[in-house]
C-alpha positions in Angstrom: 120.2 -224.8 -10.4 122.0 -224.7 -13.6 120.7 -221.2 -14.4 122.5 -220.1 -10.7 125.7 -222.2 -11.6 125.9 -220.9 -15.2 125.4 -217.3 -14.0 128.0 -217.5 -11.1 130.7 -218.9 -13.7 129.6 -215.9 -16.2 130.4 -213.2 -13.3 133.1 -215.1 -12.2 134.4 -214.9 -15.7 134.1 -211.1 -16.3 135.5 -210.4 -12.8 138.6 -212.3 -13.5 139.4 -210.7 -17.2 138.0 -207.3 -16.1 140.8 -207.1 -13.6 143.9 -208.0 -15.3 145.6 -205.3 -17.1 148.8 -205.1 -19.2 151.6 -205.5 -17.1 153.8 -202.7 -18.4 157.1 -203.2 -17.0 158.8 -200.6 -19.3 159.7 -197.1 -17.8 157.8 -194.1 -18.7 160.2 -191.6 -18.0 162.6 -190.5 -20.5 165.9 -188.6 -20.7 166.3 -185.5 -23.6 167.6 -187.8 -26.7 170.9 -186.7 -28.0 169.9 -185.5 -31.5 172.0 -185.4 -34.5 173.3 -182.4 -35.8 175.7 -179.3 -35.2 174.5 -177.2 -32.0 176.0 -174.2 -30.2 175.5 -171.0 -27.5 176.9 -167.6 -27.3 178.6 -166.2 -24.8 177.6 -168.8 -22.2 174.0 -168.1 -22.7 171.1 -170.8 -22.7 169.6 -170.2 -26.1 170.9 -173.5 -28.1 171.0 -172.3 -31.9 171.5 -175.3 -34.9 173.3 -175.7 -38.3 170.9 -177.0 -41.1 173.9 -178.9 -42.0 177.1 -180.2 -41.3 180.2 -182.2 -42.7 183.4 -182.8 -41.9 185.9 -183.2 -44.9 189.0 -185.8 -44.2 191.0 -184.6 -47.2 191.1 -180.9 -45.0 190.7 -181.5 -41.8 187.6 -179.2 -41.8 184.4 -179.3 -40.3 181.4 -177.1 -42.0 178.6 -175.9 -40.7 176.1 -174.4 -43.1 172.5 -172.8 -42.5 169.8 -173.3 -44.1 170.7 -171.1 -47.4 173.9 -173.0 -47.7 175.9 -170.3 -46.1 179.0 -171.6 -44.0 178.3 -170.4 -40.6 181.2 -172.7 -38.9 185.0 -173.7 -40.5 186.5 -175.8 -37.6 190.2 -176.9 -38.8 192.0 -179.6 -36.7 195.4 -180.8 -37.6 193.9 -184.4 -37.4 190.9 -187.0 -37.6 191.0 -188.8 -34.7 189.5 -189.1 -31.5 191.4 -186.4 -29.3 191.5 -183.0 -27.7 192.6 -180.4 -30.2 193.9 -177.2 -28.5 193.2 -174.1 -30.8 196.8 -173.0 -31.8 198.0 -172.1 -35.6 197.1 -175.6 -36.6 193.7 -175.7 -34.8 190.9 -172.7 -35.6 187.4 -172.3 -35.1 186.1 -169.3 -36.9 182.5 -168.6 -36.5 180.8 -166.3 -39.8 177.7 -165.7 -38.2 178.5 -162.2 -37.3 180.2 -159.6 -39.1 183.2 -159.4 -38.7 184.0 -162.9 -38.1 184.4 -164.2 -34.6 187.7 -165.9 -34.7 188.4 -168.2 -31.4 192.1 -167.4 -29.5 191.8 -169.6 -26.7 189.8 -173.3 -26.3 189.7 -176.8 -28.0 187.5 -179.3 -29.8 187.4 -182.9 -28.0 186.7 -185.7 -31.1 185.1 -188.1 -29.1 184.1 -190.5 -32.2 185.1 -190.8 -35.9 183.7 -194.0 -37.1 181.4 -195.3 -39.5 181.8 -192.3 -42.0 180.0 -190.0 -38.7 181.9 -187.9 -36.1 180.7 -186.5 -32.9 182.6 -184.0 -30.1 182.6 -180.5 -28.7 184.3 -177.3 -28.8 184.5 -174.2 -26.9 186.7 -171.1 -27.0 186.8 -167.5 -26.0 188.4 -164.6 -28.2 188.3 -161.2 -29.1 185.0 -159.6 -29.2 183.4 -159.3 -32.4 180.0 -158.6 -33.6 179.0 -159.0 -29.5 180.4 -162.4 -29.5 183.4 -163.5 -26.9 183.0 -167.0 -26.4 181.5 -170.2 -28.4 180.6 -173.6 -27.4 178.8 -176.3 -28.7 178.4 -180.2 -29.7 178.5 -182.1 -32.9 176.8 -185.5 -33.0 177.1 -187.8 -36.1 178.6 -185.6 -38.7 178.9 -187.2 -41.9 182.5 -187.6 -42.7 182.9 -186.9 -46.4 186.5 -187.8 -48.1 
């Protein structure tokens, strides 16, 4: 009799623990995380290009994005450093040096969404006279290092 009760207890114990599983309340779906850096597209295309590095100088109010060899591929000059919309005009400019001759944006804007804790983020877009096959640019800069 003791053997039957012990066997029954062992079966119940095994069933109770094997039926339990870890309760996973976290969602397994993920959205595309925002990645730091300087990214852009050309002519409304879907190919996203990424600069090897980018910094914003508060002294010159200039964002410089560079390729892997350290050559400047973007220079964005602004008349301010605070979060705001900067329309392209004689004091705010976007120059893309990734093509020859350089592409200079004639119309568009740069939107600085954040400049705090030595990091700057925002977006830019613009159009201009065709140069090197480029007529339009748009992009983002996320958590770009701000230097004095």
